[in-house]
Steps between C-alpha positions, in 0.01 A plus 500: 500500500512446130523744204197540276550507123219710352550368146456145633189591696334671209575188280280287734168638371356652189151641608429865545368700800549210743773598765715231653681540843878489447602622844406670829646789690346615828123507438532529116501261210723534204301383197578431144235565243485512120263748364352585151204717409291700739429401853206646703454842658539443884654639817624356827350647817786399730804411291765678289634301203840501336524393134851431378529438128749222426426468130290708275297820558202559731263785466332591820175686441370749766178687473697831428821369325694200378849392611731294281725266693789353291719193563713562814257760633227479773192692608334511843123529499387638834204340677169645393612614150298360224718350218494271200811318387542456121761312300491521116752215482574235755664654797665336798446664834610438866245631747584583856190539714353402836384144525139613539501667148237350266622546142163663395469709816143621548377310194413132479484343157642228283848642541495480880763262638398406853745209547861581402731239378858498631772423238 
């Protein structure tokens, strides 16, 4: 049992939209990801997702509204809800989601990360 320093974990990579595993709890991964720009509209049939903003600001687009998640805040996107994460500036996020969660949900494209790296 060791402590995890988020600043240290985020310093280990520089690319965007490629989550890394930084821990596990029950059947969920804790993932660190840097984001910038628009992602892809998608949903997850069977998984809820928690987005915790560590640094920066995340805009979560939904078909009928948009939520702004600031540093130190989080949002939970329920399974089945279509969403599109957007970051105007580089934003650092911790994701908490079931191990089965594919980052692009029901969409497969160049941003899909099938093999997660553990850091």
